[in-house]
LOMI-323444 format. One record per atom (N, C-alpha, C): residue in three letters; atom name; x, z, y. Coordinates in Angstrom, 3 decimals. Layout:
+--------+-------+----------+----------+----------+
! drenke ! marmi !       c1 !       c3 !       c2 !
+--------+-------+----------+----------+----------+
!    ALA !    CA !        X !        Z !        Y !
...
+--------+-------+----------+----------+----------+
This chain:
+--------+-------+----------+----------+----------+
! drenke ! marmi !       c1 !       c3 !       c2 !
+--------+-------+----------+----------+----------+
!    MET !     N !   11.821 !   24.680 !  -14.327 !
!    MET !    CA !   11.666 !   24.741 !  -15.511 !
!    MET !     C !   12.299 !   23.821 !  -16.565 !
!    VAL !     N !   12.847 !   24.018 !  -17.726 !
!    VAL !    CA !   13.248 !   23.155 !  -18.643 !
!    VAL !     C !   12.670 !   23.454 !  -20.037 !
!    GLU !     N !   12.047 !   22.304 !  -20.527 !
!    GLU !    CA !   11.359 !   22.595 !  -21.654 !
!    GLU !     C !   12.040 !   21.442 !  -22.741 !
!    VAL !     N !   12.392 !   21.678 !  -24.059 !
!    VAL !    CA !   12.719 !   20.726 !  -25.110 !
!    VAL !     C !   11.599 !   20.560 !  -25.980 !
!    LYS !     N !   11.070 !   19.126 !  -25.917 !
!    LYS !    CA !    9.855 !   18.885 !  -26.596 !
!    LYS !     C !   10.412 !   17.987 !  -27.814 !
!    LYS !     N !    9.398 !   17.882 !  -28.786 !
!    LYS !    CA !    9.779 !   17.027 !  -29.915 !
!    LYS !     C !    8.668 !   15.955 !  -29.784 !
!    LEU !     N !    9.382 !   14.783 !  -30.102 !
!    LEU !    CA !    8.552 !   13.522 !  -30.359 !
!    LEU !     C !    7.640 !   13.279 !  -31.636 !
!    ASP !     N !    6.343 !   13.019 !  -31.722 !
!    ASP !    CA !    5.937 !   12.874 !  -32.923 !
!    ASP !     C !    6.247 !   11.611 !  -33.510 !
!    ALA !     N !    5.556 !   11.160 !  -34.490 !
!    ALA !    CA !    5.960 !    9.859 !  -35.246 !
!    ALA !     C !    5.346 !    8.633 !  -34.485 !
!    GLN !     N !    4.757 !    8.840 !  -33.507 !
!    GLN !    CA !    4.250 !    7.657 !  -32.494 !
!    GLN !     C !    5.290 !    7.576 !  -31.205 !
!    GLY !     N !    6.109 !    8.473 !  -30.924 !
!    GLY !    CA !    6.765 !    8.663 !  -29.982 !
!    GLY !     C !    6.374 !    9.438 !  -28.714 !
!    ARG !     N !    5.199 !   10.289 !  -29.047 !
!    ARG !    CA !    4.476 !   10.955 !  -28.128 !
!    ARG !     C !    5.124 !   12.520 !  -27.701 !
!    ILE !     N !    4.819 !   12.882 !  -26.591 !
!    ILE !    CA !    5.150 !   14.494 !  -26.451 !
!    ILE !     C !    3.984 !   14.887 !  -25.682 !
!    SER !     N !    3.709 !   16.432 !  -25.683 !
!    SER !    CA !    2.601 !   16.824 !  -24.899 !
!    SER !     C !    3.151 !   17.508 !  -23.786 !
!    LEU !     N !    2.440 !   17.358 !  -22.704 !
!    LEU !    CA !    2.834 !   17.846 !  -21.450 !
!    LEU !     C !    2.392 !   19.289 !  -21.373 !
!    PRO !     N !    3.299 !   20.051 !  -20.638 !
!    PRO !    CA !    2.926 !   21.389 !  -20.503 !
!    PRO !     C !    1.508 !   21.963 !  -19.862 !
!    ALA !     N !    1.023 !   22.438 !  -20.547 !
!    ALA !    CA !   -0.591 !   23.031 !  -20.083 !
!    ALA !     C !   -0.484 !   23.546 !  -18.642 !
!    ARG !     N !    0.644 !   24.262 !  -18.307 !
!    ARG !    CA !    0.595 !   24.688 !  -16.782 !
!    ARG !     C !    0.697 !   23.763 !  -15.887 !
!    TRP !     N !    1.334 !   22.609 !  -16.157 !
!    TRP !    CA !    1.496 !   21.334 !  -15.230 !
!    TRP !     C !    0.360 !   20.611 !  -15.344 !
!    ARG !     N !   -0.392 !   20.495 !  -16.659 !
!    ARG !    CA !   -1.591 !   19.812 !  -16.572 !
!    ARG !     C !   -2.646 !   20.520 !  -15.849 !
!    ASN !     N !   -3.081 !   21.774 !  -16.006 !
!    ASN !    CA !   -3.815 !   22.378 !  -15.250 !
!    ASN !     C !   -3.831 !   22.376 !  -13.915 !
!    LYS !     N !   -2.628 !   22.320 !  -13.326 !
!    LYS !    CA !   -2.295 !   22.146 !  -11.929 !
!    LYS !     C !   -2.568 !   20.925 !  -11.233 !
!    ARG !     N !   -1.998 !   19.876 !  -11.731 !
!    ARG !    CA !   -1.932 !   18.643 !  -11.498 !
!    ARG !     C !   -2.772 !   17.538 !  -12.001 !
!    MET !     N !   -3.326 !   17.878 !  -13.200 !
!    MET !    CA !   -4.101 !   16.785 !  -13.622 !
!    MET !     C !   -5.673 !   16.887 !  -13.738 !
!    HIS !     N !   -6.173 !   17.487 !  -12.421 !
!    HIS !    CA !   -7.579 !   17.626 !  -12.558 !
!    HIS !     C !   -8.565 !   16.514 !  -11.812 !
!    GLU !     N !   -7.802 !   15.421 !  -11.422 !
!    GLU !    CA !   -8.498 !   14.635 !  -10.486 !
!    GLU !     C !   -8.854 !   13.432 !  -11.783 !
!    SER !     N !   -7.723 !   12.691 !  -12.374 !
!    SER !    CA !   -8.042 !   11.485 !  -13.101 !
!    SER !     C !   -7.867 !   11.703 !  -14.537 !
!    GLY !     N !   -6.958 !   12.400 !  -15.305 !
!    GLY !    CA !   -6.455 !   12.420 !  -16.394 !
!    GLY !     C !   -5.598 !   11.329 !  -16.644 !
!    GLU !     N !   -5.023 !   10.583 !  -16.047 !
!    GLU !    CA !   -4.078 !    9.672 !  -15.985 !
!    GLU !     C !   -2.742 !    9.982 !  -15.558 !
!    VAL !     N !   -1.596 !    9.410 !  -16.031 !
!    VAL !    CA !   -0.419 !    9.509 !  -15.411 !
!    VAL !     C !    0.224 !    8.363 !  -15.152 !
!    ILE !     N !    1.348 !    8.165 !  -14.273 !
!    ILE !    CA !    2.232 !    7.013 !  -14.050 !
!    ILE !     C !    3.517 !    7.549 !  -14.569 !
!    VAL !     N !    3.875 !    6.512 !  -15.164 !
!    VAL !    CA !    5.489 !    6.687 !  -15.877 !
!    VAL !     C !    6.451 !    5.848 !  -15.399 !
!    ILE !     N !    7.328 !    6.102 !  -14.551 !
!    ILE !    CA !    8.559 !    5.374 !  -14.178 !
!    ILE !     C !    9.641 !    5.783 !  -14.861 !
!    GLU !     N !   10.080 !    4.311 !  -15.168 !
!    GLU !    CA !   11.658 !    4.538 !  -15.761 !
!    GLU !     C !   12.819 !    4.311 !  -14.919 !
!    LYS !     N !   13.368 !    5.264 !  -14.822 !
!    LYS !    CA !   14.641 !    4.926 !  -13.876 !
!    LYS !     C !   15.926 !    5.226 !  -14.821 !
!    GLY !     N !   16.772 !    3.954 !  -15.237 !
!    GLY !    CA !   17.767 !    4.166 !  -16.138 !
!    GLY !     C !   17.309 !    5.089 !  -17.579 !
!    ASP !     N !   17.998 !    5.780 !  -17.766 !
!    ASP !    CA !   17.672 !    6.857 !  -19.083 !
!    ASP !     C !   16.624 !    7.779 !  -18.585 !
!    THR !     N !   16.128 !    7.712 !  -17.554 !
!    THR !    CA !   15.045 !    8.811 !  -17.257 !
!    THR !     C !   13.819 !    8.392 !  -17.138 !
!    LEU !     N !   12.774 !    9.191 !  -17.478 !
!    LEU !    CA !   11.310 !    9.038 !  -17.264 !
!    LEU !     C !   10.685 !   10.029 !  -16.220 !
!    LEU !     N !    9.901 !    9.405 !  -15.171 !
!    LEU !    CA !    9.538 !   10.154 !  -14.309 !
!    LEU !     C !    8.101 !   10.204 !  -14.711 !
!    VAL !     N !    7.393 !   11.324 !  -14.533 !
!    VAL !    CA !    5.919 !   11.064 !  -15.036 !
!    VAL !     C !    5.078 !   11.911 !  -13.845 !
!    LYS !     N !    4.209 !   10.950 !  -13.051 !
!    LYS !    CA !    3.526 !   11.738 !  -11.849 !
!    LYS !     C !    1.988 !   11.495 !  -12.205 !
!    PRO !     N !    1.038 !   12.497 !  -11.696 !
!    PRO !    CA !   -0.103 !   12.367 !  -11.918 !
!    PRO !     C !   -0.791 !   11.044 !  -11.065 !
!    LYS !     N !   -1.585 !   10.226 !  -11.786 !
!    LYS !    CA !   -2.442 !    9.322 !  -10.817 !
!    LYS !     C !   -3.192 !    9.934 !  -10.080 !
!    VAL !     N !   -3.421 !    9.705 !   -8.862 !
!    VAL !    CA !   -4.509 !   10.199 !   -7.963 !
!    VAL !     C !   -4.863 !    9.125 !   -6.905 !
!    LYS !     N !   -6.103 !    9.223 !   -6.591 !
!    LYS !    CA !   -6.805 !    8.112 !   -5.592 !
!    LYS !     C !   -6.349 !    8.611 !   -4.389 !
!    PRO !     N !   -5.945 !    7.408 !   -3.705 !
!    PRO !    CA !   -5.259 !    7.673 !   -2.149 !
!    PRO !     C !   -6.612 !    7.999 !   -1.597 !
!    ASP !     N !   -6.339 !    8.919 !   -0.452 !
!    ASP !    CA !   -7.162 !    9.313 !    0.574 !
!    ASP !     C !   -7.175 !    8.352 !    1.655 !
!    LEU !     N !   -7.976 !    7.269 !    1.632 !
!    LEU !    CA !   -7.934 !    6.252 !    2.523 !
!    LEU !     C !   -8.620 !    6.783 !    4.065 !
!    SER !     N !   -9.508 !    7.691 !    3.928 !
!    SER !    CA !  -10.187 !    8.274 !    5.139 !
!    SER !     C !   -9.138 !    8.924 !    6.035 !
!    ARG !     N !   -7.788 !    9.312 !    5.504 !
!    ARG !    CA !   -6.861 !    9.771 !    6.436 !
!    ARG !     C !   -6.211 !    8.748 !    7.807 !
!    HIS !     N !   -6.616 !    7.487 !    7.120 !
!    HIS !    CA !   -6.233 !    6.156 !    8.154 !
!    HIS !     C !   -7.559 !    5.840 !    9.300 !
!    PHE !     N !   -8.455 !    6.478 !    9.032 !
!    PHE !    CA !   -9.708 !    6.185 !   10.030 !
!    PHE !     C !   -9.278 !    6.424 !   11.260 !
!    ASP !     N !   -9.467 !    5.800 !   12.190 !
!    ASP !    CA !   -9.241 !    6.027 !   13.561 !
!    ASP !     C !   -7.946 !    6.651 !   13.931 !
!    SER !     N !   -6.982 !    5.857 !   13.272 !
!    SER !    CA !   -5.479 !    6.269 !   13.486 !
!    SER !     C !   -4.642 !    4.996 !   13.767 !
!    VAL !     N !   -5.308 !    3.966 !   14.212 !
!    VAL !    CA !   -4.565 !    2.892 !   14.551 !
!    VAL !     C !   -3.852 !    3.164 !   16.027 !
!    GLU !     N !   -2.425 !    2.854 !   15.859 !
!    GLU !    CA !   -1.563 !    3.077 !   17.057 !
!    GLU !     C !   -1.094 !    1.942 !   17.476 !
!    ILE !     N !   -0.924 !    1.802 !   18.901 !
!    ILE !    CA !   -0.495 !    0.404 !   19.280 !
!    ILE !     C !    0.426 !    0.691 !   20.794 !
!    ASP !     N !    1.688 !    0.138 !   20.927 !
!    ASP !    CA !    2.143 !    0.271 !   21.887 !
!    ASP !     C !    1.899 !   -0.768 !   22.959 !
!    ALA !     N !    0.906 !   -0.482 !   23.942 !
!    ALA !    CA !    0.441 !   -1.664 !   24.868 !
!    ALA !     C !    0.382 !   -1.169 !   25.982 !
!    ASP !     N !    0.283 !   -2.015 !   27.168 !
!    ASP !    CA !    0.223 !   -1.525 !   28.590 !
!    ASP !     C !   -1.356 !   -1.242 !   28.701 !
!    PRO !     N !   -1.445 !   -0.141 !   29.522 !
!    PRO !    CA !   -2.865 !    0.149 !   29.634 !
!    PRO !     C !   -3.842 !   -1.229 !   30.182 !
!    GLU !     N !   -3.121 !   -2.067 !   30.961 !
!    GLU !    CA !   -4.086 !   -2.963 !   31.275 !
!    GLU !     C !   -4.459 !   -3.952 !   30.380 !
!    ASP !     N !   -3.759 !   -3.935 !   29.174 !
!    ASP !    CA !   -4.169 !   -4.683 !   28.060 !
!    ASP !     C !   -5.416 !   -4.404 !   27.447 !
!    PHE !     N !   -5.901 !   -3.022 !   27.547 !
!    PHE !    CA !   -6.954 !   -2.697 !   27.076 !
!    PHE !     C !   -8.302 !   -3.069 !   27.887 !
!    ALA !     N !   -7.962 !   -3.794 !   29.003 !
!    ALA !    CA !   -9.182 !   -4.123 !   29.766 !
!    ALA !     C !   -9.732 !   -5.342 !   29.425 !
!    ASP !     N !   -8.828 !   -6.282 !   28.594 !
!    ASP !    CA !   -9.396 !   -7.382 !   27.875 !
!    ASP !     C !   -8.737 !   -7.530 !   26.503 !
!    TYR !     N !   -9.908 !   -7.646 !   25.617 !
!    TYR !    CA !   -9.732 !   -7.715 !   24.303 !
!    TYR !     C !   -8.998 !   -8.461 !   23.725 !
!    SER !     N !   -8.896 !   -9.999 !   24.378 !
!    SER !    CA !   -8.173 !  -10.938 !   23.913 !
!    SER !     C !   -6.627 !  -10.747 !   24.160 !
!    ARG !     N !   -6.547 !  -10.199 !   25.356 !
!    ARG !    CA !   -5.049 !   -9.874 !   25.653 !
!    ARG !     C !   -4.613 !   -8.737 !   24.754 !
!    LEU !     N !   -5.559 !   -7.600 !   24.545 !
!    LEU !    CA !   -4.917 !   -6.591 !   23.707 !
!    LEU !     C !   -4.718 !   -7.189 !   22.120 !
!    LYS !     N !   -5.658 !   -7.837 !   21.722 !
!    LYS !    CA !   -5.135 !   -8.373 !   20.546 !
!    LYS !     C !   -3.990 !   -9.451 !   20.322 !
!    LYS !     N !   -3.756 !  -10.229 !   21.320 !
!    LYS !    CA !   -2.400 !  -10.780 !   21.285 !
!    LYS !     C !   -1.078 !   -9.741 !   21.342 !
!    THR !     N !   -1.326 !   -9.063 !   21.982 !
!    THR !    CA !   -0.263 !   -8.031 !   22.274 !
!    THR !     C !    0.103 !   -7.270 !   20.715 !
!    ALA !     N !   -1.289 !   -6.790 !   20.165 !
!    ALA !    CA !   -0.975 !   -6.248 !   19.032 !
!    ALA !     C !   -0.595 !   -7.071 !   17.933 !
!    LEU !     N !   -0.974 !   -8.298 !   17.830 !
!    LEU !    CA !   -0.533 !   -9.321 !   16.667 !
!    LEU !     C !    0.838 !   -9.543 !   16.999 !
!    GLY !     N !    1.290 !   -9.789 !   18.221 !
!    GLY !    CA !    2.603 !  -10.188 !   18.608 !
!    GLY !     C !    3.727 !   -9.250 !   18.147 !
!    ARG !     N !    3.336 !   -8.097 !   18.475 !
!    ARG !    CA !    4.211 !   -7.019 !   18.224 !
!    ARG !     C !    4.174 !   -6.768 !   16.371 !
!    ARG !     N !    3.410 !   -6.857 !   15.906 !
!    ARG !    CA !    3.282 !   -6.632 !   14.301 !
!    ARG !     C !    4.034 !   -7.603 !   13.759 !
!    SER !     N !    3.929 !   -8.920 !   14.256 !
!    SER !    CA !    4.790 !  -10.019 !   13.685 !
!    SER !     C !    6.330 !  -10.181 !   13.766 !
!    LYS !     N !    6.797 !   -8.799 !   14.696 !
!    LYS !    CA !    8.328 !   -9.082 !   14.750 !
!    LYS !     C !    9.084 !   -8.291 !   14.048 !
+--------+-------+----------+----------+----------+
């Protein structure tokens, strides 16, 4: 969908109502990203951090789980690479 909008005296435009109704239900704030001569407008949303709960993955030998210190060293050693 393409719309031509006029700027008011302060350089403001109104965002289409259908977009606001669909995207702006959470915060009422947007993020404006400037890329060259283009502006990207995205709704500001709170991240869902709960999706990361219980989701830690590690590539370790099964024997490492028997000793917490060894498991920690394995995890920290691989993360720093």
